[in-house]
Backbone and ligand atoms as CSV (ligand in chain L), in Angstrom:
chain,resi,resn,atom,element,x,y,z
A,1,MET,N,N,0.717,-1.133,0.028
A,1,MET,CA,C,0.054,-0.126,-0.077
A,1,MET,C,C,0.932,1.229,-0.027
A,2,SER,N,N,0.568,2.120,-0.884
A,2,SER,CA,C,1.541,3.408,-1.026
A,2,SER,C,C,1.103,4.264,-0.115
A,3,GLU,N,N,1.974,5.010,0.587
A,3,GLU,CA,C,1.485,6.115,1.547
A,3,GLU,C,C,1.046,7.542,0.610
A,4,THR,N,N,-0.107,8.013,1.299
A,4,THR,CA,C,-0.414,9.346,0.843
A,4,THR,C,C,-0.526,10.416,1.987
A,5,VAL,N,N,-0.380,11.600,1.292
A,5,VAL,CA,C,-0.203,12.918,2.429
A,5,VAL,C,C,-1.627,12.656,3.274
A,6,ALA,N,N,-1.472,12.871,4.619
A,6,ALA,CA,C,-2.790,12.743,5.437
A,6,ALA,C,C,-2.309,13.286,6.866
A,7,ALA,N,N,-3.345,13.552,7.565
A,7,ALA,CA,C,-3.052,14.220,8.914
A,7,ALA,C,C,-2.340,13.061,9.613
A,8,GLY,N,N,-1.392,13.329,10.452
A,8,GLY,CA,C,-0.529,12.308,11.247
A,8,GLY,C,C,0.650,11.858,10.499
A,9,LYS,N,N,0.938,12.231,9.306
A,9,LYS,CA,C,2.115,11.874,8.438
A,9,LYS,C,C,3.169,12.832,8.523
A,10,VAL,N,N,4.297,12.348,8.587
A,10,VAL,CA,C,5.437,13.097,8.414
A,10,VAL,C,C,5.991,13.332,6.769
A,11,VAL,N,N,5.878,14.377,6.434
A,11,VAL,CA,C,6.157,14.637,4.797
A,11,VAL,C,C,7.502,15.256,4.590
A,12,HIS,N,N,8.405,14.652,3.889
A,12,HIS,CA,C,9.502,15.261,3.410
A,12,HIS,C,C,9.462,15.653,1.974
A,13,MET,N,N,9.580,17.107,1.735
A,13,MET,CA,C,9.318,17.753,0.490
A,13,MET,C,C,10.495,18.547,0.211
A,14,HIS,N,N,10.790,18.670,-1.414
A,14,HIS,CA,C,11.492,19.695,-1.843
A,14,HIS,C,C,10.670,20.877,-2.415
A,15,TYR,N,N,10.941,22.040,-2.237
A,15,TYR,CA,C,9.984,23.157,-2.390
A,15,TYR,C,C,10.664,24.245,-3.006
A,16,THR,N,N,10.208,25.151,-3.716
A,16,THR,CA,C,10.650,26.522,-4.332
A,16,THR,C,C,9.483,27.370,-4.034
A,17,LEU,N,N,9.561,28.410,-3.400
A,17,LEU,CA,C,8.438,29.349,-3.228
A,17,LEU,C,C,8.910,30.734,-4.114
A,18,THR,N,N,8.008,30.979,-5.060
A,18,THR,CA,C,8.124,32.184,-5.788
A,18,THR,C,C,7.144,33.237,-5.503
A,19,ASN,N,N,7.241,34.539,-5.799
A,19,ASN,CA,C,6.190,35.444,-5.758
A,19,ASN,C,C,5.586,35.810,-7.228
A,20,PRO,N,N,4.693,36.348,-7.344
A,20,PRO,CA,C,4.093,36.686,-8.612
A,20,PRO,C,C,4.930,37.310,-9.706
A,21,GLU,N,N,6.016,37.848,-9.308
A,21,GLU,CA,C,7.141,38.535,-10.156
A,21,GLU,C,C,7.869,37.468,-10.547
A,22,GLY,N,N,7.850,36.157,-9.873
A,22,GLY,CA,C,8.884,35.090,-10.441
A,22,GLY,C,C,9.998,35.023,-9.675
A,23,GLU,N,N,9.967,36.110,-8.440
A,23,GLU,CA,C,11.318,36.233,-7.667
A,23,GLU,C,C,11.261,34.769,-6.654
A,24,THR,N,N,12.337,34.216,-6.675
A,24,THR,CA,C,12.481,32.998,-5.581
A,24,THR,C,C,12.585,33.707,-4.160
A,25,LEU,N,N,11.696,33.417,-3.327
A,25,LEU,CA,C,11.649,33.811,-1.990
A,25,LEU,C,C,12.318,32.854,-1.089
A,26,ASP,N,N,12.242,31.494,-1.241
A,26,ASP,CA,C,12.669,30.309,-0.398
A,26,ASP,C,C,12.745,29.158,-1.184
A,27,SER,N,N,13.774,28.248,-0.956
A,27,SER,CA,C,13.884,27.094,-1.725
A,27,SER,C,C,14.644,26.122,-1.006
A,28,SER,N,N,14.369,24.796,-1.009
A,28,SER,CA,C,15.071,23.622,-0.294
A,28,SER,C,C,16.395,23.254,-1.146
A,29,GLU,N,N,16.201,23.704,-2.464
A,29,GLU,CA,C,17.292,23.484,-3.285
A,29,GLU,C,C,18.790,23.503,-2.844
A,30,GLY,N,N,19.511,22.450,-2.770
A,30,GLY,CA,C,20.753,22.283,-2.161
A,30,GLY,C,C,20.941,21.967,-0.741
A,31,ARG,N,N,19.583,21.783,-0.055
A,31,ARG,CA,C,19.573,21.410,1.365
A,31,ARG,C,C,18.703,20.158,1.470
A,32,GLU,N,N,18.660,19.669,2.551
A,32,GLU,CA,C,17.844,18.518,2.722
A,32,GLU,C,C,16.325,18.851,2.675
A,33,PRO,N,N,15.473,17.800,2.142
A,33,PRO,CA,C,14.129,18.100,2.069
A,33,PRO,C,C,13.534,18.695,3.323
A,34,LEU,N,N,12.640,19.604,3.288
A,34,LEU,CA,C,11.900,20.125,4.371
A,34,LEU,C,C,10.908,18.851,4.954
A,35,ALA,N,N,10.958,18.834,6.278
A,35,ALA,CA,C,9.956,17.694,6.877
A,35,ALA,C,C,8.833,18.761,7.600
A,36,TYR,N,N,7.724,18.153,7.305
A,36,TYR,CA,C,6.512,18.884,8.162
A,36,TYR,C,C,5.526,17.966,8.661
A,37,LEU,N,N,4.964,18.178,9.835
A,37,LEU,CA,C,3.767,17.144,10.289
A,37,LEU,C,C,2.523,17.758,9.494
A,38,HIS,N,N,1.948,16.785,8.677
A,38,HIS,CA,C,0.588,17.258,8.190
A,38,HIS,C,C,-0.404,17.250,9.195
A,39,GLY,N,N,-1.343,18.202,8.945
A,39,GLY,CA,C,-2.508,18.552,9.892
A,39,GLY,C,C,-2.094,19.372,11.143
A,40,ALA,N,N,-0.784,19.845,11.237
A,40,ALA,CA,C,-0.506,20.391,12.592
A,40,ALA,C,C,-0.080,21.952,12.197
A,41,SER,N,N,-0.447,22.456,11.143
A,41,SER,CA,C,-0.398,23.975,10.915
A,41,SER,C,C,0.962,24.246,10.717
A,42,ASN,N,N,2.025,23.239,10.473
A,42,ASN,CA,C,3.493,23.806,10.110
A,42,ASN,C,C,3.655,24.505,9.003
A,43,ILE,N,N,2.758,24.449,7.913
A,43,ILE,CA,C,3.034,25.107,6.751
A,43,ILE,C,C,1.619,26.018,6.419
A,44,VAL,N,N,1.832,26.908,5.609
A,44,VAL,CA,C,0.509,27.563,5.429
A,44,VAL,C,C,-0.591,26.761,5.087
A,45,PRO,N,N,-1.986,27.274,5.411
A,45,PRO,CA,C,-2.989,26.313,5.138
A,45,PRO,C,C,-3.409,26.040,3.679
A,46,GLY,N,N,-3.142,26.869,2.652
A,46,GLY,CA,C,-3.426,26.792,1.430
A,46,GLY,C,C,-2.496,25.566,0.848
A,47,LEU,N,N,-1.409,25.508,1.249
A,47,LEU,CA,C,-0.534,24.629,0.764
A,47,LEU,C,C,-0.675,23.200,1.280
A,48,GLU,N,N,-0.968,23.267,2.694
A,48,GLU,CA,C,-1.296,22.024,3.348
A,48,GLU,C,C,-2.359,21.337,2.800
A,49,ARG,N,N,-3.535,22.045,2.310
A,49,ARG,CA,C,-4.781,21.590,1.937
A,49,ARG,C,C,-4.279,20.959,0.441
A,50,GLN,N,N,-3.680,21.587,-0.360
A,50,GLN,CA,C,-3.257,21.086,-1.731
A,50,GLN,C,C,-2.540,19.969,-1.941
A,51,LEU,N,N,-1.666,19.717,-0.712
A,51,LEU,CA,C,-0.751,18.483,-0.716
A,51,LEU,C,C,-1.534,17.427,-0.105
A,52,SER,N,N,-2.675,17.474,0.372
A,52,SER,CA,C,-3.505,16.581,1.154
A,52,SER,C,C,-3.861,15.339,-0.022
A,53,GLY,N,N,-3.378,14.163,0.325
A,53,GLY,CA,C,-3.792,13.002,-0.786
A,53,GLY,C,C,-2.810,12.660,-1.673
A,54,LEU,N,N,-1.518,13.669,-1.930
A,54,LEU,CA,C,-0.575,13.246,-2.961
A,54,LEU,C,C,0.320,12.221,-2.320
A,55,ALA,N,N,0.879,11.422,-3.272
A,55,ALA,CA,C,1.749,10.132,-3.025
A,55,ALA,C,C,3.296,10.492,-3.222
A,56,VAL,N,N,4.172,9.760,-2.676
A,56,VAL,CA,C,5.506,9.982,-2.965
A,56,VAL,C,C,6.086,10.089,-4.325
A,57,GLY,N,N,6.762,11.094,-4.739
A,57,GLY,CA,C,6.867,11.207,-6.279
A,57,GLY,C,C,6.128,12.203,-7.037
A,58,ALA,N,N,5.093,12.698,-6.236
A,58,ALA,CA,C,4.094,13.451,-6.860
A,58,ALA,C,C,4.815,14.873,-6.840
A,59,HIS,N,N,4.457,15.830,-8.045
A,59,HIS,CA,C,4.921,17.251,-8.326
A,59,HIS,C,C,3.741,17.831,-8.269
A,60,ILE,N,N,3.592,19.101,-7.549
A,60,ILE,CA,C,2.602,20.061,-7.750
A,60,ILE,C,C,3.028,21.351,-7.855
A,61,ASP,N,N,2.254,22.349,-8.537
A,61,ASP,CA,C,2.654,23.691,-8.579
A,61,ASP,C,C,1.248,24.486,-7.943
A,62,ALA,N,N,1.507,24.739,-6.749
A,62,ALA,CA,C,0.402,25.125,-5.870
A,62,ALA,C,C,0.379,26.778,-5.615
A,63,VAL,N,N,-0.939,27.360,-6.213
A,63,VAL,CA,C,-0.890,28.760,-6.060
A,63,VAL,C,C,-1.734,29.016,-4.738
A,64,VAL,N,N,-1.178,29.665,-3.659
A,64,VAL,CA,C,-2.037,30.066,-2.568
A,64,VAL,C,C,-2.222,31.436,-2.448
A,65,SER,N,N,-3.670,31.794,-2.282
A,65,SER,CA,C,-3.939,32.995,-2.064
A,65,SER,C,C,-3.430,33.810,-0.712
A,66,PRO,N,N,-3.323,35.092,-0.631
A,66,PRO,CA,C,-2.978,35.582,0.748
A,66,PRO,C,C,-3.876,35.020,1.861
A,67,ALA,N,N,-5.121,34.997,1.635
A,67,ALA,CA,C,-6.151,34.528,2.617
A,67,ALA,C,C,-5.621,33.072,3.382
A,68,GLU,N,N,-5.174,32.258,2.532
A,68,GLU,CA,C,-4.728,31.045,2.850
A,68,GLU,C,C,-3.256,30.930,3.071
A,69,GLY,N,N,-2.472,32.137,2.928
A,69,GLY,CA,C,-1.100,31.941,3.345
A,69,GLY,C,C,-0.592,32.737,4.495
A,70,TYR,N,N,-0.180,33.814,4.129
A,70,TYR,CA,C,0.252,34.598,5.511
A,70,TYR,C,C,-0.785,35.999,5.613
A,71,GLY,N,N,-1.905,35.858,5.242
A,71,GLY,CA,C,-3.108,36.833,5.412
A,71,GLY,C,C,-2.877,37.967,4.860
A,72,GLU,N,N,-3.932,38.765,4.632
A,72,GLU,CA,C,-4.135,40.040,4.144
A,72,GLU,C,C,-3.252,40.948,4.761
A,73,ARG,N,N,-2.741,42.004,4.079
A,73,ARG,CA,C,-2.083,43.119,4.732
A,73,ARG,C,C,-2.847,44.109,5.512
A,74,ASN,N,N,-2.676,44.257,6.898
A,74,ASN,CA,C,-3.192,45.272,7.607
A,74,ASN,C,C,-2.655,46.624,7.556
A,75,PRO,N,N,-3.141,47.739,7.021
A,75,PRO,CA,C,-2.459,48.724,6.694
A,75,PRO,C,C,-2.298,49.589,8.003
A,76,ASN,N,N,-3.150,49.296,9.015
A,76,ASN,CA,C,-2.975,49.873,10.323
A,76,ASN,C,C,-1.950,49.206,11.191
A,77,ALA,N,N,-1.060,48.209,10.556
A,77,ALA,CA,C,-0.152,47.642,11.492
A,77,ALA,C,C,1.238,48.239,11.475
A,78,THR,N,N,1.333,49.395,10.936
A,78,THR,CA,C,2.697,50.093,10.964
A,78,THR,C,C,2.766,51.043,12.185
A,79,HIS,N,N,3.973,51.171,12.742
A,79,HIS,CA,C,4.107,52.151,13.790
A,79,HIS,C,C,5.657,52.810,13.526
A,80,VAL,N,N,5.293,54.143,13.885
A,80,VAL,CA,C,6.778,54.782,13.846
A,80,VAL,C,C,7.262,54.947,15.222
A,81,LEU,N,N,8.474,54.604,15.440
A,81,LEU,CA,C,9.108,54.648,16.605
A,81,LEU,C,C,10.368,55.592,16.554
A,82,PRO,N,N,10.673,56.386,17.770
A,82,PRO,CA,C,11.837,57.276,17.760
A,82,PRO,C,C,13.221,56.237,17.825
A,83,LYS,N,N,14.339,56.558,17.300
A,83,LYS,CA,C,15.431,55.857,17.525
A,83,LYS,C,C,15.957,55.686,18.750
A,84,SER,N,N,15.543,56.646,19.599
A,84,SER,CA,C,15.869,56.863,21.015
A,84,SER,C,C,15.239,55.751,21.645
A,85,ALA,N,N,14.099,55.042,21.194
A,85,ALA,CA,C,13.501,53.936,21.910
A,85,ALA,C,C,14.071,52.654,21.815
A,86,PHE,N,N,15.322,52.583,21.054
A,86,PHE,CA,C,16.000,51.364,21.012
A,86,PHE,C,C,17.192,51.463,21.864
A,87,PRO,N,N,17.621,50.052,22.262
A,87,PRO,CA,C,18.811,50.212,23.142
A,87,PRO,C,C,20.157,50.547,22.040
A,88,GLU,N,N,21.083,51.087,22.612
A,88,GLU,CA,C,22.134,51.522,21.840
A,88,GLU,C,C,22.959,50.528,20.987
A,89,ASP,N,N,22.828,49.117,21.418
A,89,ASP,CA,C,23.587,48.081,20.690
A,89,ASP,C,C,22.533,47.554,19.686
A,90,PHE,N,N,21.271,47.949,19.498
A,90,PHE,CA,C,20.509,47.236,18.901
A,90,PHE,C,C,20.668,47.589,17.226
A,91,PRO,N,N,20.796,46.488,16.423
A,91,PRO,CA,C,21.139,46.489,15.126
A,91,PRO,C,C,19.878,47.017,14.194
A,92,ILE,N,N,19.901,48.386,14.215
A,92,ILE,CA,C,18.549,49.040,13.546
A,92,ILE,C,C,18.848,48.913,11.964
A,93,ALA,N,N,18.099,47.971,11.215
A,93,ALA,CA,C,18.313,47.866,9.898
A,93,ALA,C,C,17.035,47.247,9.265
A,94,VAL,N,N,16.713,47.685,7.906
A,94,VAL,CA,C,15.584,47.112,7.205
A,94,VAL,C,C,15.543,45.596,7.373
A,95,GLY,N,N,14.361,45.065,7.697
A,95,GLY,CA,C,14.275,43.563,7.711
A,95,GLY,C,C,14.763,42.852,9.075
A,96,THR,N,N,14.996,43.580,10.152
A,96,THR,CA,C,15.227,43.201,11.517
A,96,THR,C,C,14.005,42.846,12.043
A,97,PRO,N,N,13.770,41.667,12.679
A,97,PRO,CA,C,12.575,41.300,13.526
A,97,PRO,C,C,12.892,42.033,14.750
A,98,LEU,N,N,11.540,42.483,15.444
A,98,LEU,CA,C,11.697,42.770,16.692
A,98,LEU,C,C,10.531,42.597,17.422
A,99,ALA,N,N,10.512,42.289,18.685
A,99,ALA,CA,C,8.971,42.111,19.584
A,99,ALA,C,C,8.880,43.511,20.354
A,100,LEU,N,N,7.735,43.943,20.120
A,100,LEU,CA,C,7.301,45.078,20.949
A,100,LEU,C,C,6.495,44.744,22.191
A,101,GLN,N,N,6.666,45.359,23.387
A,101,GLN,CA,C,6.009,44.852,24.516
A,101,GLN,C,C,4.552,45.969,24.178
A,102,GLY,N,N,3.610,45.166,24.230
A,102,GLY,CA,C,2.243,45.935,24.212
A,102,GLY,C,C,1.662,46.001,25.677
A,103,GLU,N,N,0.385,46.206,25.640
A,103,GLU,CA,C,-0.364,46.416,26.934
A,103,GLU,C,C,-0.297,45.006,27.386
A,104,GLY,N,N,0.122,44.962,28.856
A,104,GLY,CA,C,0.047,44.013,29.765
A,104,GLY,C,C,1.134,42.749,29.243
A,105,GLU,N,N,0.579,41.497,28.946
A,105,GLU,CA,C,1.390,40.430,28.436
A,105,GLU,C,C,1.675,40.317,26.912
A,106,GLN,N,N,0.838,41.315,26.165
A,106,GLN,CA,C,0.871,41.239,24.743
A,106,GLN,C,C,2.134,41.567,24.313
A,107,VAL,N,N,2.670,40.863,23.241
A,107,VAL,CA,C,3.850,41.246,22.361
A,107,VAL,C,C,3.400,41.041,20.943
A,108,LEU,N,N,4.005,42.414,20.267
A,108,LEU,CA,C,3.792,42.222,19.011
A,108,LEU,C,C,4.979,42.076,18.148
A,109,HIS,N,N,5.246,41.132,17.325
A,109,HIS,CA,C,6.193,40.753,16.391
A,109,HIS,C,C,6.046,41.546,15.256
A,110,CYS,N,N,7.237,42.388,15.086
A,110,CYS,CA,C,7.267,43.408,13.857
A,110,CYS,C,C,8.504,43.236,13.147
A,111,PHE,N,N,8.517,43.876,12.062
A,111,PHE,CA,C,9.827,43.937,11.190
A,111,PHE,C,C,10.174,45.473,10.780
A,112,ILE,N,N,11.452,45.688,11.023
A,112,ILE,CA,C,11.809,47.037,10.573
A,112,ILE,C,C,11.558,47.215,9.144
A,113,VAL,N,N,10.667,48.104,8.645
A,113,VAL,CA,C,10.474,48.472,7.258
A,113,VAL,C,C,11.087,49.648,6.479
A,114,ALA,N,N,11.573,50.482,7.380
A,114,ALA,CA,C,12.198,51.805,6.902
A,114,ALA,C,C,13.019,52.526,8.128
A,115,VAL,N,N,13.958,52.954,7.808
A,115,VAL,CA,C,14.865,53.759,8.897
A,115,VAL,C,C,15.086,55.253,8.122
A,116,LYS,N,N,14.547,56.192,8.830
A,116,LYS,CA,C,14.793,57.507,8.377
A,116,LYS,C,C,15.390,58.393,9.486
A,117,GLU,N,N,16.559,59.221,9.410
A,117,GLU,CA,C,17.044,60.059,10.180
A,117,GLU,C,C,16.990,59.557,11.759
A,118,ASP,N,N,15.955,59.963,12.603
A,118,ASP,CA,C,15.679,59.565,13.861
A,118,ASP,C,C,14.655,58.630,14.015
A,119,GLN,N,N,13.985,58.379,12.991
A,119,GLN,CA,C,12.729,57.468,13.021
A,119,GLN,C,C,12.763,56.020,12.541
A,120,VAL,N,N,12.271,55.240,13.244
A,120,VAL,CA,C,12.147,53.768,12.745
A,120,VAL,C,C,10.772,53.421,12.542
A,121,MET,N,N,10.536,52.971,11.130
A,121,MET,CA,C,9.281,52.551,10.841
A,121,MET,C,C,9.235,50.950,10.801
A,122,VAL,N,N,8.301,50.489,11.797
A,122,VAL,CA,C,8.058,48.977,12.119
A,122,VAL,C,C,6.654,48.552,11.499
A,123,ASP,N,N,6.608,47.405,11.053
A,123,ASP,CA,C,5.362,46.629,10.453
A,123,ASP,C,C,5.039,45.279,11.154
A,124,ALA,N,N,3.908,45.359,11.521
A,124,ALA,CA,C,3.440,43.900,12.374
A,124,ALA,C,C,2.946,42.861,11.426
A,125,ASN,N,N,2.910,43.313,10.083
A,125,ASN,CA,C,2.335,42.521,9.039
A,125,ASN,C,C,3.583,41.358,8.776
A,126,HIS,N,N,3.282,40.004,8.590
A,126,HIS,CA,C,4.147,39.217,7.944
A,126,HIS,C,C,4.699,39.721,6.884
A,127,PRO,N,N,6.012,39.474,6.576
A,127,PRO,CA,C,6.494,39.894,5.189
A,127,PRO,C,C,5.991,39.661,3.974
A,128,LEU,N,N,5.195,38.320,4.124
A,128,LEU,CA,C,4.722,37.957,2.859
A,128,LEU,C,C,3.002,38.019,3.192
A,129,ALA,N,N,2.683,38.926,3.985
A,129,ALA,CA,C,1.231,39.137,4.088
A,129,ALA,C,C,0.808,39.912,2.608
A,130,GLY,N,N,-0.466,39.442,2.174
A,130,GLY,CA,C,-0.820,40.175,0.955
A,130,GLY,C,C,-0.004,39.501,-0.268
A,131,VAL,N,N,0.731,38.668,-0.207
A,131,VAL,CA,C,1.555,38.128,-1.342
A,131,VAL,C,C,0.899,36.844,-1.674
A,132,THR,N,N,0.530,36.877,-3.056
A,132,THR,CA,C,0.170,35.425,-3.515
A,132,THR,C,C,1.517,34.449,-3.777
A,133,LEU,N,N,1.279,33.311,-3.185
A,133,LEU,CA,C,2.414,32.330,-3.051
A,133,LEU,C,C,2.431,31.355,-4.051
A,134,ASN,N,N,3.407,31.220,-4.847
A,134,ASN,CA,C,3.581,30.074,-5.821
A,134,ASN,C,C,4.610,28.903,-5.323
A,135,PHE,N,N,4.107,27.812,-4.725
A,135,PHE,CA,C,4.860,26.747,-4.472
A,135,PHE,C,C,5.043,25.761,-5.592
A,136,SER,N,N,6.219,25.351,-5.852
A,136,SER,CA,C,6.462,24.114,-6.693
A,136,SER,C,C,7.145,23.153,-5.820
A,137,VAL,N,N,6.513,21.980,-5.400
A,137,VAL,CA,C,6.635,20.968,-4.436
A,137,VAL,C,C,6.891,19.558,-5.179
A,138,ASP,N,N,7.891,18.873,-4.650
A,138,ASP,CA,C,8.035,17.449,-4.854
A,138,ASP,C,C,8.132,16.733,-3.623
A,139,ILE,N,N,7.184,15.681,-3.477
A,139,ILE,CA,C,7.088,14.821,-2.248
A,139,ILE,C,C,8.102,13.775,-2.345
A,140,VAL,N,N,8.937,14.084,-1.251
A,140,VAL,CA,C,10.015,12.903,-1.424
A,140,VAL,C,C,9.922,11.681,-0.623
A,141,GLU,N,N,9.343,11.990,0.637
A,141,GLU,CA,C,8.928,10.757,1.509
A,141,GLU,C,C,7.852,11.055,2.452
A,142,ILE,N,N,7.224,9.959,2.704
A,142,ILE,CA,C,6.083,10.130,3.676
A,142,ILE,C,C,6.035,9.013,4.764
A,143,ARG,N,N,6.052,9.109,5.851
A,143,ARG,CA,C,5.971,8.295,6.947
A,143,ARG,C,C,5.121,8.703,8.168
A,144,ASP,N,N,4.510,7.697,8.974
A,144,ASP,CA,C,3.825,7.876,10.101
A,144,ASP,C,C,4.751,8.596,11.125
A,145,ALA,N,N,3.897,9.663,11.818
A,145,ALA,CA,C,4.661,10.348,12.750
A,145,ALA,C,C,4.655,9.654,14.210
A,146,THR,N,N,5.748,9.802,14.773
A,146,THR,CA,C,5.623,9.061,16.231
A,146,THR,C,C,4.842,9.766,17.122
A,147,ASP,N,N,4.615,9.072,18.320
A,147,ASP,CA,C,3.809,9.873,19.219
A,147,ASP,C,C,4.199,10.972,19.852
A,148,GLU,N,N,5.585,11.112,19.954
A,148,GLU,CA,C,6.246,12.067,20.513
A,148,GLU,C,C,6.132,13.353,19.519
A,149,GLU,N,N,6.209,13.119,18.184
A,149,GLU,CA,C,5.989,14.120,17.126
A,149,GLU,C,C,4.625,14.538,17.131
A,150,LYS,N,N,3.602,13.808,17.479
A,150,LYS,CA,C,2.253,14.238,17.341
A,150,LYS,C,C,1.867,15.422,18.597
A,151,THR,N,N,2.653,14.915,19.785
A,151,THR,CA,C,2.649,15.551,20.882
A,151,THR,C,C,3.269,17.059,20.774
A,152,HIS,N,N,4.339,16.920,20.043
A,152,HIS,CA,C,5.023,18.077,19.824
A,152,HIS,C,C,4.513,19.054,18.866
A,153,GLY,N,N,3.942,18.431,17.943
A,153,GLY,CA,C,3.070,19.087,16.838
A,153,GLY,C,C,4.262,19.311,15.653
A,154,HIS,N,N,5.411,18.677,15.573
A,154,HIS,CA,C,6.244,18.805,14.313
A,154,HIS,C,C,7.049,17.733,14.482
A,155,PRO,N,N,7.692,17.361,13.342
A,155,PRO,CA,C,8.439,16.473,13.125
A,155,PRO,C,C,9.933,16.315,13.686
A,156,HIS,N,N,10.640,15.300,13.994
A,156,HIS,CA,C,12.075,15.282,14.538
A,156,HIS,C,C,12.886,14.719,13.468
A,157,GLY,N,N,14.307,14.979,13.659
A,157,GLY,CA,C,15.165,14.246,12.766
A,157,GLY,C,C,15.389,15.015,11.336
A,158,PRO,N,N,16.160,14.482,10.553
A,158,PRO,CA,C,16.425,15.122,9.270
A,158,PRO,C,C,15.316,16.023,8.699
A,159,GLY,N,N,15.478,17.338,8.564
A,159,GLY,CA,C,14.587,18.106,7.805
A,159,GLY,C,C,13.581,18.680,8.877
A,160,GLY,N,N,13.575,18.005,9.791
A,160,GLY,CA,C,12.754,18.700,11.179
A,160,GLY,C,C,13.246,19.398,12.073
A,161,HIS,N,N,12.753,19.293,13.351
A,161,HIS,CA,C,13.339,19.767,14.499
A,161,HIS,C,C,14.467,19.101,15.320
A,162,HIS,N,N,15.472,19.594,15.792
A,162,HIS,CA,C,16.586,18.907,16.599
A,162,HIS,C,C,16.551,19.407,17.853
A,163,HIS,N,N,16.144,18.827,18.992
A,163,HIS,CA,C,16.238,19.470,20.048
A,163,HIS,C,C,16.003,18.063,21.063
L,1,ZN,ZN,ZN,9.767,18.333,19.201
């Protein structure tokens, strides 16, 4: 009986992610295949849905809308901070992630998107929010997840978590 992608399976895949302009954003090329636990939200929902039912050796070009990817952009999620709000040794540069302490326990994960004189603009949108994602995927291996992997919600070993 051949394995197919389903909940509770660890799937190893090679993938290339490109944006609508054809630029490669991420790829497993030259690395070991990425391993993920199907049904555990390890990957964006639109890709997980389209991989479901595929067998080893399958190739798919999956188009994932922002709604099923990293979400639509929230135009109100940008904030301008004074440079003086940052510690002296903080590497202020476009693309640097940072966590802002909000009200109480709330932490806002942001990226620096612009730096001007004494101001720093940060954006709490995921960098790929609002972007249609094109995944080219090859299914390399499918196996049953161990009980430990199911408990952790992610695969262990090659291509997965090491801890
Ligand atoms: Zn683990």
